C-alpha angles and dihedrals in degrees: 000000000000092000091055089050091053090053089050089055090052087053091050089053092049093049091047091052093045098047102019089241133122102210122113117255112258112273098336092181088069087071094061123097119214116284122248090257091052092048092051091058090069100026114045090176088077089075087075088065089069119083117185128172108203093199100048094029091226111155121195128180112192094191092059094031095229136125133191129191107207122195110277095243096051126103114238128202140141095270128236102268123092095245103036112120100188137352132195120202132192097198099193092059102028089237115154136184118192135182119206123180117184116194118221119206112254114245094025122126091244091053090056092045092055090070087064096051099103094042091050092047093050092048094053112014092160092057092048091052092048095048093046099041095045093050095039088056090054092048096049096038087224133109114257104226093194136352119194131168138190141169114269143155140235114195090337091310110128112235142177107238116206128190125187141156134223136176117251119203119191120170104311095338125098125185141154122255127202121208122195117187138175119210123190145150119240108165124290095005137069104211128204118186112184135186121191128183141141110295094227090067097040095049091050092061117355093176090059090064101030088066088076088077090061087066091066117096141178111228092203 
């Protein structure tokens, strides 16, 4: 559910930029199509759209036209959230990489607004960061230590890259986590690709972990 909420916050930001208002668009969830998991409940044939090689850990989804080559020693599943498509986990480190596409109904107001996302972000980056960081903090129930964004690309697709840190507490252990995500609109989906890992490792060599994004591909 938290990924849907993040998309709603993007919509709030877009409406605010478009109309110079701060109110939430009326019933934004009505603009969402069913997730892949929801569709599979009534259409088992959709399982054939998934190709996964257990040895190479290459995941392909022909319905969403995406592919991801996970490290060979990772565990791969569909994740626990309603909208997660695929998740890779390196259990020893707690590192995770997740892909979430949310389909917007064609013809809806939100669908039309998504085409303005990058322009709106570039026109008011500070507002985007405030809307997203404030609401992300409420969703996670954790303090966002820092939230920074920049323009980026994945396979020539323009994205908004976000980096933020949180504190993880597990039993008597406390450590800092870094999350790096790419958000973009590729009709008819809003995509979120997100990498999370302990900050001490990421800060030591960011390039070593950012390369995981180079293993993501569009099949069409």
